[in-house]
N, CA and C atoms as a LAMMPS dump frame, in Angstrom:
ITEM: TIMESTEP
0
ITEM: NUMBER OF ATOMS
615
ITEM: BOX BOUNDS ff ff ff
-5.0000000000000000e+02 5.0000000000000000e+02
-5.0000000000000000e+02 5.0000000000000000e+02
-5.0000000000000000e+02 5.0000000000000000e+02
ITEM: ATOMS id mol type element x y z
1 1 1 N 414.326 328.869 -439.294
2 1 2 C 415.355 327.982 -438.752
3 1 3 C 414.764 326.898 -437.792
4 2 1 N 415.166 325.683 -437.933
5 2 2 C 414.619 324.661 -437.153
6 2 3 C 415.15 324.67 -435.707
7 3 1 N 414.265 324.671 -434.731
8 3 2 C 414.716 324.616 -433.334
9 3 3 C 414.133 323.361 -432.698
10 4 1 N 414.79 322.891 -431.705
11 4 2 C 414.322 321.632 -431.028
12 4 3 C 415.416 320.574 -431.107
13 5 1 N 414.945 319.353 -430.968
14 5 2 C 415.819 318.216 -431.057
15 5 3 C 415.245 317.056 -431.868
16 6 1 N 416.072 316.483 -432.722
17 6 2 C 415.665 315.383 -433.561
18 6 3 C 416.384 314.151 -433.092
19 7 1 N 415.596 313.104 -432.795
20 7 2 C 416.165 311.886 -432.259
21 7 3 C 415.636 310.671 -433.072
22 8 1 N 416.296 309.578 -432.901
23 8 2 C 415.836 308.319 -433.469
24 8 3 C 415.666 307.267 -432.376
25 9 1 N 414.506 306.584 -432.423
26 9 2 C 414.22 305.535 -431.484
27 9 3 C 413.888 304.253 -432.199
28 10 1 N 414.196 303.069 -431.657
29 10 2 C 413.92 301.87 -432.34
30 10 3 C 413.202 300.924 -431.357
31 11 1 N 412.298 300.086 -431.878
32 11 2 C 411.648 299.081 -430.999
33 11 3 C 411.62 297.742 -431.779
34 12 1 N 411.813 296.654 -431.084
35 12 2 C 411.838 295.362 -431.709
36 12 3 C 411.002 294.401 -430.887
37 13 1 N 410.197 293.592 -431.595
38 13 2 C 409.358 292.565 -430.969
39 13 3 C 409.566 291.27 -431.664
40 14 1 N 409.697 290.198 -430.891
41 14 2 C 409.925 288.877 -431.404
42 14 3 C 408.675 287.992 -431.226
43 15 1 N 408.363 287.226 -432.3
44 15 2 C 407.173 286.313 -432.145
45 15 3 C 407.498 285.05 -432.985
46 16 1 N 406.688 284.039 -432.712
47 16 2 C 406.835 282.823 -433.428
48 16 3 C 406.228 282.942 -434.805
49 17 1 N 406.828 282.407 -435.854
50 17 2 C 406.181 282.438 -437.173
51 17 3 C 404.947 281.572 -437.261
52 18 1 N 404.107 281.856 -438.206
53 18 2 C 402.914 281.038 -438.452
54 18 3 C 402.752 280.654 -439.87
55 19 1 N 403.699 280.888 -440.729
56 19 2 C 403.645 280.578 -442.188
57 19 3 C 404.926 279.93 -442.587
58 20 1 N 404.88 278.882 -443.403
59 20 2 C 405.995 278.265 -444.061
60 20 3 C 405.858 278.42 -445.497
61 21 1 N 406.86 278.866 -446.205
62 21 2 C 406.866 278.953 -447.675
63 21 3 C 408.086 278.129 -448.198
64 22 1 N 407.775 277.261 -449.12
65 22 2 C 408.836 276.389 -449.708
66 22 3 C 408.84 276.651 -451.239
67 23 1 N 410.008 276.873 -451.804
68 23 2 C 410.14 277.119 -453.239
69 23 3 C 410.824 275.938 -453.897
70 24 1 N 410.186 275.364 -454.864
71 24 2 C 410.618 274.249 -455.675
72 24 3 C 410.854 274.701 -457.103
73 25 1 N 411.843 274.131 -457.81
74 25 2 C 411.939 274.379 -459.22
75 25 3 C 411.932 273.068 -459.97
76 26 1 N 411.357 273.051 -461.107
77 26 2 C 411.303 271.839 -461.977
78 26 3 C 412.035 272.258 -463.24
79 27 1 N 413.093 271.447 -463.603
80 27 2 C 413.926 271.844 -464.692
81 27 3 C 414.146 270.621 -465.613
82 28 1 N 414.379 270.881 -466.921
83 28 2 C 414.657 269.871 -467.849
84 28 3 C 415.475 270.481 -469.002
85 29 1 N 416.523 269.751 -469.442
86 29 2 C 417.283 270.149 -470.572
87 29 3 C 416.98 269.25 -471.804
88 30 1 N 416.761 269.82 -472.95
89 30 2 C 416.386 269.055 -474.141
90 30 3 C 417.06 269.692 -475.353
91 31 1 N 417.113 268.96 -476.505
92 31 2 C 417.78 269.515 -477.647
93 31 3 C 417.027 270.565 -478.357
94 32 1 N 415.703 270.764 -478.036
95 32 2 C 414.937 271.798 -478.632
96 32 3 C 413.946 272.371 -477.535
97 33 1 N 413.521 273.61 -477.82
98 33 2 C 412.712 274.323 -476.911
99 33 3 C 411.405 273.625 -476.628
100 34 1 N 410.723 273.127 -477.679
101 34 2 C 409.441 272.494 -477.447
102 34 3 C 409.527 271.282 -476.499
103 35 1 N 410.543 270.434 -476.65
104 35 2 C 410.703 269.36 -475.769
105 35 3 C 411.03 269.724 -474.336
106 36 1 N 411.773 270.776 -474.116
107 36 2 C 412.073 271.322 -472.766
108 36 3 C 410.85 271.82 -472.143
109 37 1 N 410.023 272.559 -472.858
110 37 2 C 408.781 273.091 -472.363
111 37 3 C 407.814 271.953 -472.018
112 38 1 N 407.658 271.037 -472.923
113 38 2 C 406.724 269.916 -472.672
114 38 3 C 407.111 269.079 -471.457
115 39 1 N 408.407 268.791 -471.343
116 39 2 C 408.828 267.918 -470.153
117 39 3 C 408.638 268.67 -468.891
118 40 1 N 409.008 269.971 -468.87
119 40 2 C 408.871 270.751 -467.654
120 40 3 C 407.4 270.823 -467.277
121 41 1 N 406.542 270.989 -468.261
122 41 2 C 405.13 271.077 -467.984
123 41 3 C 404.61 269.796 -467.37
124 42 1 N 405.03 268.663 -467.899
125 42 2 C 404.559 267.39 -467.37
126 42 3 C 405.054 267.164 -465.92
127 43 1 N 406.302 267.451 -465.673
128 43 2 C 406.785 267.255 -464.321
129 43 3 C 406.193 268.231 -463.327
130 44 1 N 405.963 269.509 -463.767
131 44 2 C 405.385 270.441 -462.874
132 44 3 C 404.01 270.031 -462.48
133 45 1 N 403.231 269.544 -463.498
134 45 2 C 401.88 269.081 -463.109
135 45 3 C 401.944 267.921 -462.148
136 46 1 N 402.871 267.078 -462.269
137 46 2 C 403.028 265.905 -461.319
138 46 3 C 403.398 266.421 -459.97
139 47 1 N 404.25 267.345 -459.865
140 47 2 C 404.646 267.89 -458.579
141 47 3 C 403.465 268.617 -457.889
142 48 1 N 402.672 269.391 -458.659
143 48 2 C 401.53 270.036 -458.105
144 48 3 C 400.522 269.005 -457.63
145 49 1 N 400.307 268.009 -458.385
146 49 2 C 399.286 266.919 -457.968
147 49 3 C 399.765 266.248 -456.679
148 50 1 N 401.095 265.96 -456.574
149 50 2 C 401.594 265.35 -455.357
150 50 3 C 401.46 266.21 -454.143
151 51 1 N 401.679 267.483 -454.349
152 51 2 C 401.532 268.462 -453.197
153 51 3 C 400.062 268.547 -452.765
154 52 1 N 399.128 268.57 -453.758
155 52 2 C 397.711 268.542 -453.442
156 52 3 C 397.282 267.309 -452.65
157 53 1 N 397.854 266.196 -453.061
158 53 2 C 397.575 264.963 -452.36
159 53 3 C 397.996 265.014 -450.859
160 54 1 N 399.013 265.913 -450.573
161 54 2 C 399.426 266.073 -449.214
162 54 3 C 398.549 267.091 -448.412
163 55 1 N 397.481 267.523 -449.051
164 55 2 C 396.54 268.413 -448.406
165 55 3 C 396.813 269.903 -448.679
166 56 1 N 397.674 270.218 -449.531
167 56 2 C 397.953 271.621 -449.827
168 56 3 C 396.827 272.178 -450.75
169 57 1 N 396.22 273.29 -450.347
170 57 2 C 395.154 273.846 -451.118
171 57 3 C 395.689 274.403 -452.431
172 58 1 N 394.974 274.23 -453.524
173 58 2 C 395.529 274.777 -454.794
174 58 3 C 395.77 276.247 -454.789
175 59 1 N 395.096 277.039 -453.966
176 59 2 C 395.334 278.447 -453.901
177 59 3 C 396.68 278.757 -453.219
178 60 1 N 397.218 277.749 -452.54
179 60 2 C 398.49 277.976 -451.764
180 60 3 C 399.708 277.585 -452.605
181 61 1 N 399.438 277.209 -453.876
182 61 2 C 400.557 276.835 -454.764
183 61 3 C 400.565 277.848 -455.911
184 62 1 N 401.721 278.541 -456.143
185 62 2 C 401.77 279.557 -457.081
186 62 3 C 403.061 279.514 -457.873
187 63 1 N 402.975 280.011 -459.158
188 63 2 C 404.187 280.103 -459.943
189 63 3 C 404.946 281.353 -459.597
190 64 1 N 406.235 281.206 -459.377
191 64 2 C 407.151 282.325 -459.141
192 64 3 C 407.811 282.831 -460.342
193 65 1 N 408.501 281.909 -461.085
194 65 2 C 409.118 282.293 -462.322
195 65 3 C 409.024 281.12 -463.337
196 66 1 N 409.101 281.476 -464.599
197 66 2 C 409.237 280.494 -465.668
198 66 3 C 410.284 280.974 -466.602
199 67 1 N 411.247 280.062 -466.976
200 67 2 C 412.409 280.433 -467.799
201 67 3 C 412.616 279.398 -468.894
202 68 1 N 412.987 279.848 -470.027
203 68 2 C 413.447 278.996 -471.154
204 68 3 C 414.62 279.683 -471.795
205 69 1 N 415.784 278.96 -471.759
206 69 2 C 416.937 279.647 -472.34
207 69 3 C 417.946 278.571 -472.942
208 70 1 N 418.747 279 -473.833
209 70 2 C 419.713 278.074 -474.456
210 70 3 C 420.926 278.003 -473.524
211 71 1 N 421.367 276.811 -473.235
212 71 2 C 422.518 276.655 -472.404
213 71 3 C 423.843 276.853 -473.208
214 72 1 N 424.821 277.349 -472.493
215 72 2 C 426.123 277.498 -473.125
216 72 3 C 426.684 276.068 -473.372
217 73 1 N 427.182 275.86 -474.57
218 73 2 C 427.819 274.653 -474.961
219 73 3 C 429.137 274.968 -475.647
220 74 1 N 430.091 273.979 -475.657
221 74 2 C 431.285 274.155 -476.364
222 74 3 C 430.991 274.208 -477.909
223 75 1 N 431.885 274.957 -478.617
224 75 2 C 431.638 275.072 -480.057
225 75 3 C 431.605 273.692 -480.711
226 76 1 N 430.818 273.514 -481.75
227 76 2 C 430.664 272.29 -482.539
228 76 3 C 429.906 271.24 -481.696
229 77 1 N 429.231 271.609 -480.696
230 77 2 C 428.389 270.622 -479.97
231 77 3 C 426.909 270.965 -480.16
232 78 1 N 426.084 269.993 -479.944
233 78 2 C 424.621 270.153 -480.137
234 78 3 C 424.114 271.169 -479.168
235 79 1 N 423.18 272.051 -479.523
236 79 2 C 422.598 273.031 -478.643
237 79 3 C 421.739 272.285 -477.597
238 80 1 N 421.568 272.957 -476.449
239 80 2 C 420.624 272.413 -475.398
240 80 3 C 419.794 273.597 -474.896
241 81 1 N 418.595 273.289 -474.538
242 81 2 C 417.66 274.3 -474.051
243 81 3 C 417.137 273.895 -472.674
244 82 1 N 417.253 274.765 -471.745
245 82 2 C 416.794 274.489 -470.394
246 82 3 C 415.446 275.192 -470.098
247 83 1 N 414.511 274.421 -469.681
248 83 2 C 413.232 275.032 -469.237
249 83 3 C 413.181 274.88 -467.728
250 84 1 N 412.617 275.842 -467.036
251 84 2 C 412.402 275.741 -465.665
252 84 3 C 411.137 276.459 -465.169
253 85 1 N 410.566 275.907 -464.153
254 85 2 C 409.298 276.486 -463.615
255 85 3 C 409.404 276.469 -462.08
256 86 1 N 409.371 277.608 -461.444
257 86 2 C 409.536 277.642 -459.943
258 86 3 C 408.155 277.797 -459.374
259 87 1 N 407.936 276.971 -458.327
260 87 2 C 406.691 277.049 -457.581
261 87 3 C 406.945 277.423 -456.177
262 88 1 N 406.115 278.161 -455.594
263 88 2 C 406.151 278.489 -454.163
264 88 3 C 404.896 277.933 -453.456
265 89 1 N 405.173 277.169 -452.381
266 89 2 C 404.061 276.505 -451.601
267 89 3 C 403.945 277.22 -450.252
268 90 1 N 402.759 277.684 -449.916
269 90 2 C 402.558 278.34 -448.685
270 90 3 C 401.664 277.517 -447.756
271 91 1 N 402.053 277.363 -446.495
272 91 2 C 401.222 276.439 -445.585
273 91 3 C 401.383 277.004 -444.151
274 92 1 N 400.3 276.755 -443.468
275 92 2 C 400.222 277.068 -441.957
276 92 3 C 400.867 275.937 -441.176
277 93 1 N 401.092 274.758 -441.795
278 93 2 C 401.633 273.662 -441.033
279 93 3 C 403.172 273.713 -441.082
280 94 1 N 403.746 274.21 -440.059
281 94 2 C 405.098 274.472 -439.947
282 94 3 C 405.921 273.146 -439.846
283 95 1 N 405.249 272.033 -439.628
284 95 2 C 405.935 270.804 -439.475
285 95 3 C 405.895 269.916 -440.78
286 96 1 N 405.364 270.515 -441.782
287 96 2 C 405.107 269.697 -443.041
288 96 3 C 406.206 269.716 -444.1
289 97 1 N 407.363 270.35 -443.759
290 97 2 C 408.401 270.481 -444.706
291 97 3 C 408.916 269.184 -445.286
292 98 1 N 409.231 268.192 -444.348
293 98 2 C 409.786 266.95 -444.798
294 98 3 C 408.824 266.166 -445.641
295 99 1 N 407.591 266.216 -445.262
296 99 2 C 406.531 265.507 -446.081
297 99 3 C 406.305 266.134 -447.426
298 100 1 N 406.249 267.408 -447.464
299 100 2 C 406.087 268.053 -448.78
300 100 3 C 407.331 267.823 -449.668
301 101 1 N 408.502 267.93 -449.097
302 101 2 C 409.755 267.623 -449.884
303 101 3 C 409.75 266.344 -450.482
304 102 1 N 409.41 265.314 -449.686
305 102 2 C 409.504 263.973 -450.232
306 102 3 C 408.459 263.677 -451.244
307 103 1 N 407.279 264.259 -451.098
308 103 2 C 406.185 264.166 -452.095
309 103 3 C 406.665 264.796 -453.443
310 104 1 N 407.287 265.928 -453.328
311 104 2 C 407.753 266.583 -454.527
312 104 3 C 408.931 265.835 -455.218
313 105 1 N 409.782 265.272 -454.391
314 105 2 C 410.914 264.511 -454.939
315 105 3 C 410.403 263.244 -455.664
316 106 1 N 409.395 262.577 -455.045
317 106 2 C 408.832 261.419 -455.703
318 106 3 C 408.192 261.734 -457.034
319 107 1 N 407.618 262.954 -457.138
320 107 2 C 406.848 263.299 -458.345
321 107 3 C 407.819 263.872 -459.464
322 108 1 N 408.774 264.703 -458.97
323 108 2 C 409.588 265.354 -459.907
324 108 3 C 410.929 264.7 -460.253
325 109 1 N 411.357 263.721 -459.394
326 109 2 C 412.563 263.001 -459.666
327 109 3 C 413.781 263.916 -459.739
328 110 1 N 414.689 263.607 -460.6
329 110 2 C 415.904 264.424 -460.758
330 110 3 C 415.682 265.833 -461.395
331 111 1 N 414.413 266.061 -461.86
332 111 2 C 414.084 267.341 -462.349
333 111 3 C 413.727 268.379 -461.298
334 112 1 N 413.701 267.92 -460.056
335 112 2 C 413.232 268.836 -458.999
336 112 3 C 414.399 269.42 -458.319
337 113 1 N 414.258 270.694 -457.972
338 113 2 C 415.216 271.513 -457.157
339 113 3 C 414.556 272.098 -455.952
340 114 1 N 415.14 272.097 -454.803
341 114 2 C 414.677 272.851 -453.612
342 114 3 C 415.466 274.169 -453.618
343 115 1 N 414.815 275.242 -453.877
344 115 2 C 415.431 276.542 -453.941
345 115 3 C 415.543 277.259 -452.614
346 116 1 N 414.458 277.2 -451.862
347 116 2 C 414.551 277.979 -450.608
348 116 3 C 413.307 277.566 -449.725
349 117 1 N 413.448 277.773 -448.441
350 117 2 C 412.319 277.73 -447.477
351 117 3 C 412.355 278.97 -446.654
352 118 1 N 411.193 279.46 -446.212
353 118 2 C 411.083 280.687 -445.503
354 118 3 C 410.03 280.598 -444.477
355 119 1 N 410.274 281.005 -443.255
356 119 2 C 409.291 281.189 -442.224
357 119 3 C 408.893 282.635 -442.089
358 120 1 N 407.575 282.902 -441.957
359 120 2 C 407.106 284.305 -441.913
360 120 3 C 405.944 284.415 -440.921
361 121 1 N 405.581 285.67 -440.701
362 121 2 C 404.339 285.931 -439.828
363 121 3 C 403.346 286.59 -440.767
364 122 1 N 402.179 286.013 -440.874
365 122 2 C 401.199 286.451 -441.796
366 122 3 C 400.658 287.875 -441.545
367 123 1 N 400.263 288.105 -440.285
368 123 2 C 399.697 289.45 -439.87
369 123 3 C 400.628 290.001 -438.817
370 124 1 N 401.297 291.09 -439.296
371 124 2 C 402.282 291.742 -438.322
372 124 3 C 401.723 293 -437.72
373 125 1 N 400.439 293.242 -437.874
374 125 2 C 399.819 294.558 -437.42
375 125 3 C 400.06 294.741 -435.938
376 126 1 N 399.688 293.788 -435.128
377 126 2 C 399.846 293.925 -433.694
378 126 3 C 401.274 294.037 -433.215
379 127 1 N 402.117 293.323 -433.936
380 127 2 C 403.597 293.402 -433.612
381 127 3 C 404.187 294.736 -433.923
382 128 1 N 403.763 295.306 -435.068
383 128 2 C 404.193 296.594 -435.411
384 128 3 C 403.752 297.68 -434.447
385 129 1 N 402.51 297.557 -433.974
386 129 2 C 402.003 298.462 -433.013
387 129 3 C 402.865 298.477 -431.716
388 130 1 N 403.171 297.269 -431.268
389 130 2 C 403.98 297.128 -430.078
390 130 3 C 405.401 297.691 -430.261
391 131 1 N 405.954 297.349 -431.44
392 131 2 C 407.383 297.832 -431.73
393 131 3 C 407.284 299.353 -431.832
394 132 1 N 406.256 299.921 -432.426
395 132 2 C 406.161 301.382 -432.629
396 132 3 C 406.135 302.095 -431.279
397 133 1 N 405.405 301.484 -430.283
398 133 2 C 405.319 302.076 -428.924
399 133 3 C 406.668 302.083 -428.265
400 134 1 N 407.382 301.004 -428.399
401 134 2 C 408.802 300.923 -427.831
402 134 3 C 409.695 301.97 -428.448
403 135 1 N 409.556 302.107 -429.759
404 135 2 C 410.419 303.06 -430.485
405 135 3 C 410.154 304.438 -430.06
406 136 1 N 408.854 304.743 -429.901
407 136 2 C 408.576 306.146 -429.478
408 136 3 C 409.056 306.452 -428.096
409 137 1 N 408.813 305.543 -427.221
410 137 2 C 409.287 305.736 -425.85
411 137 3 C 410.805 305.865 -425.741
412 138 1 N 411.484 305.145 -426.484
413 138 2 C 412.978 305.262 -426.579
414 138 3 C 413.355 306.651 -427.101
415 139 1 N 412.651 307.065 -428.177
416 139 2 C 413 308.413 -428.812
417 139 3 C 412.675 309.526 -427.689
418 140 1 N 411.557 309.428 -427.077
419 140 2 C 411.26 310.441 -426.039
420 140 3 C 412.288 310.532 -424.909
421 141 1 N 412.744 309.336 -424.474
422 141 2 C 413.722 309.244 -423.392
423 141 3 C 415.069 309.972 -423.873
424 142 1 N 415.442 309.67 -425.079
425 142 2 C 416.63 310.269 -425.623
426 142 3 C 416.507 311.824 -425.724
427 143 1 N 415.328 312.275 -426.192
428 143 2 C 415.082 313.621 -426.36
429 143 3 C 415.142 314.363 -425.035
430 144 1 N 414.495 313.794 -424
431 144 2 C 414.465 314.35 -422.66
432 144 3 C 415.874 314.485 -422.034
433 145 1 N 416.658 313.519 -422.291
434 145 2 C 418.067 313.536 -421.87
435 145 3 C 418.801 314.684 -422.481
436 146 1 N 418.671 314.776 -423.824
437 146 2 C 419.482 315.787 -424.57
438 146 3 C 418.948 317.164 -424.204
439 147 1 N 417.574 317.284 -424.014
440 147 2 C 417.046 318.576 -423.677
441 147 3 C 417.583 319.016 -422.312
442 148 1 N 417.683 318.102 -421.306
443 148 2 C 418.21 318.425 -420.076
444 148 3 C 419.713 318.881 -420.17
445 149 1 N 420.41 318.147 -420.888
446 149 2 C 421.857 318.521 -421.06
447 149 3 C 421.947 319.938 -421.591
448 150 1 N 420.998 320.277 -422.526
449 150 2 C 421.138 321.613 -423.135
450 150 3 C 420.411 322.698 -422.425
451 151 1 N 419.775 322.321 -421.303
452 151 2 C 419.018 323.349 -420.532
453 151 3 C 417.727 323.729 -421.013
454 152 1 N 417.072 322.826 -421.799
455 152 2 C 415.748 323.183 -422.344
456 152 3 C 414.702 322.164 -421.794
457 153 1 N 413.469 322.444 -422.12
458 153 2 C 412.359 321.494 -421.865
459 153 3 C 411.754 321.113 -423.154
460 154 1 N 411.228 319.865 -423.214
461 154 2 C 410.606 319.457 -424.468
462 154 3 C 409.177 320.001 -424.659
463 155 1 N 408.933 320.438 -425.892
464 155 2 C 407.607 320.898 -426.272
465 155 3 C 406.862 319.738 -427.032
466 156 1 N 406.106 320.206 -428.023
467 156 2 C 405.41 319.279 -428.841
468 156 3 C 406.184 318.597 -429.876
469 157 1 N 405.621 317.54 -430.422
470 157 2 C 406.26 316.757 -431.466
471 157 3 C 405.864 317.504 -432.819
472 158 1 N 406.841 317.851 -433.584
473 158 2 C 406.618 318.517 -434.888
474 158 3 C 406.732 317.609 -436.1
475 159 1 N 407.432 316.489 -435.867
476 159 2 C 407.621 315.638 -437.065
477 159 3 C 408.004 314.15 -436.58
478 160 1 N 407.338 313.235 -437.222
479 160 2 C 407.648 311.775 -437.053
480 160 3 C 407.841 311.12 -438.366
481 161 1 N 408.935 310.346 -438.47
482 161 2 C 409.167 309.627 -439.708
483 161 3 C 409.392 308.209 -439.331
484 162 1 N 408.706 307.233 -439.985
485 162 2 C 408.754 305.915 -439.57
486 162 3 C 409.322 304.966 -440.67
487 163 1 N 410.156 304.059 -440.237
488 163 2 C 410.606 302.908 -441.128
489 163 3 C 410.439 301.643 -440.308
490 164 1 N 410.063 300.603 -441.011
491 164 2 C 410.022 299.358 -440.243
492 164 3 C 410.529 298.202 -441.129
493 165 1 N 410.964 297.202 -440.5
494 165 2 C 411.571 296.079 -441.335
495 165 3 C 411.323 294.722 -440.67
496 166 1 N 411.23 293.791 -441.559
497 166 2 C 411.049 292.362 -441.102
498 166 3 C 411.8 291.498 -442.092
499 167 1 N 412.641 290.653 -441.557
500 167 2 C 413.382 289.797 -442.392
501 167 3 C 412.977 288.335 -442.036
502 168 1 N 412.193 287.734 -442.926
503 168 2 C 411.793 286.364 -442.682
504 168 3 C 413.111 285.427 -442.626
505 169 1 N 413.039 284.448 -441.803
506 169 2 C 414.141 283.518 -441.729
507 169 3 C 414.116 282.664 -443.054
508 170 1 N 415.18 282.74 -443.823
509 170 2 C 415.22 282.018 -445.074
510 170 3 C 416.44 281.084 -445.027
511 171 1 N 416.274 279.971 -445.662
512 171 2 C 417.292 278.996 -445.888
513 171 3 C 417.257 278.537 -447.372
514 172 1 N 418.469 278.497 -447.899
515 172 2 C 418.464 278.058 -449.328
516 172 3 C 419.225 276.756 -449.469
517 173 1 N 418.756 276.019 -450.482
518 173 2 C 419.4 274.635 -450.66
519 173 3 C 419.16 274.212 -452.098
520 174 1 N 420.097 273.489 -452.614
521 174 2 C 419.89 272.85 -453.948
522 174 3 C 419.809 271.361 -453.805
523 175 1 N 418.843 270.803 -454.424
524 175 2 C 418.686 269.315 -454.399
525 175 3 C 419.672 268.642 -455.274
526 176 1 N 420.423 267.716 -454.781
527 176 2 C 421.431 266.994 -455.601
528 176 3 C 420.666 265.895 -456.338
529 177 1 N 420.977 265.796 -457.605
530 177 2 C 420.327 264.874 -458.441
531 177 3 C 420.45 263.409 -457.922
532 178 1 N 419.383 262.737 -457.797
533 178 2 C 419.472 261.322 -457.374
534 178 3 C 419.605 261.138 -455.874
535 179 1 N 419.691 262.149 -455.082
536 179 2 C 419.912 262.029 -453.731
537 179 3 C 418.577 261.702 -452.992
538 180 1 N 418.648 260.698 -452.041
539 180 2 C 417.425 260.314 -451.331
540 180 3 C 417.329 261.265 -450.073
541 181 1 N 416.08 261.534 -449.67
542 181 2 C 415.866 262.312 -448.475
543 181 3 C 415.065 261.532 -447.481
544 182 1 N 415.422 261.632 -446.219
545 182 2 C 414.776 260.959 -445.166
546 182 3 C 413.438 261.676 -444.913
547 183 1 N 412.374 260.847 -444.747
548 183 2 C 411.068 261.402 -444.523
549 183 3 C 410.948 262.135 -443.176
550 184 1 N 411.958 261.964 -442.344
551 184 2 C 411.936 262.601 -440.988
552 184 3 C 412.599 263.963 -441.078
553 185 1 N 412.991 264.54 -442.263
554 185 2 C 413.573 265.846 -442.335
555 185 3 C 412.646 266.847 -441.757
556 186 1 N 413.121 267.586 -440.736
557 186 2 C 412.441 268.651 -440.092
558 186 3 C 413.267 269.922 -440.016
559 187 1 N 412.561 271.1 -439.907
560 187 2 C 413.258 272.312 -439.782
561 187 3 C 412.666 273.069 -438.532
562 188 1 N 413.493 273.917 -437.984
563 188 2 C 413.079 274.601 -436.759
564 188 3 C 412.94 276.088 -437.022
565 189 1 N 411.747 276.692 -436.903
566 189 2 C 411.542 278.047 -437.325
567 189 3 C 412.193 279.084 -436.498
568 190 1 N 412.32 278.902 -435.186
569 190 2 C 412.853 279.96 -434.308
570 190 3 C 411.968 281.179 -434.186
571 191 1 N 412.439 282.23 -433.668
572 191 2 C 411.696 283.453 -433.493
573 191 3 C 411.928 284.447 -434.638
574 192 1 N 410.923 285.307 -434.929
575 192 2 C 410.93 286.324 -435.975
576 192 3 C 410.991 287.709 -435.366
577 193 1 N 411.816 288.537 -435.815
578 193 2 C 411.884 289.926 -435.306
579 193 3 C 411.215 290.926 -436.216
580 194 1 N 410.377 291.767 -435.574
581 194 2 C 409.776 292.87 -436.324
582 194 3 C 410.293 294.083 -435.639
583 195 1 N 410.812 295.021 -436.497
584 195 2 C 411.488 296.207 -435.881
585 195 3 C 410.858 297.453 -436.526
586 196 1 N 410.683 298.469 -435.708
587 196 2 C 410.197 299.782 -436.236
588 196 3 C 411.234 300.864 -435.778
589 197 1 N 411.62 301.752 -436.633
590 197 2 C 412.492 302.879 -436.285
591 197 3 C 411.738 304.142 -436.536
592 198 1 N 411.732 305.082 -435.537
593 198 2 C 411.135 306.375 -435.666
594 198 3 C 412.089 307.491 -435.528
595 199 1 N 412.02 308.438 -436.393
596 199 2 C 412.794 309.681 -436.339
597 199 3 C 411.789 310.748 -435.829
598 200 1 N 412.027 311.247 -434.649
599 200 2 C 411.089 312.173 -434.003
600 200 3 C 411.691 313.58 -433.725
601 201 1 N 411.008 314.633 -434.177
602 201 2 C 411.49 315.966 -433.865
603 201 3 C 410.631 316.586 -432.837
604 202 1 N 411.215 316.965 -431.683
605 202 2 C 410.583 317.635 -430.63
606 202 3 C 410.936 319.162 -430.641
607 203 1 N 409.948 319.982 -430.562
608 203 2 C 410.243 321.418 -430.397
609 203 3 C 410.606 321.755 -428.98
610 204 1 N 411.221 322.816 -428.764
611 204 2 C 411.44 323.313 -427.394
612 204 3 C 410.191 323.858 -426.776
613 205 1 N 409.996 323.666 -425.449
614 205 2 C 408.827 324.211 -424.781
615 205 3 C 408.881 325.763 -424.772
């Protein structure tokens, strides 16, 4: 039979992000699959070239998804096939969003979509360590309080279970066809929260 006290403690640390990720989609609708694929390929190459001209390293541009599917059409109408290629761009320059967006728009035209932007922290190791310490101290404080109320003293720790979470700040948007964007478009990253939750079982002394 288990004796002792089981408590949960949580710790949270906030820090400034150091990574920006932007997801673009390139789409085209054509009467046949081959034409849709070819056009999407051409526009995607143009967008990638434009991003590289802005100083983005080739290794920081990656394909997220590629789709080809037949669009729903009313009966007795010609079929249409939509091709799409989603790219994610990762950069350490948190002020580059407007510049990258305009370069991609110029290259992709009305085929371009802005799917999402995300701020993140590349290395969370030190933040997790700090949050873990806060979580354990909170757990011990709870356990000591409960032990005192029950007339016991705390002994050793017999079990620790950890979960941690981090939710990057994400924003989603769809680019309206033909809409012009001001080159001064900027985004504000704000702070990022890293949280650790510990479930700790203390035995009685």
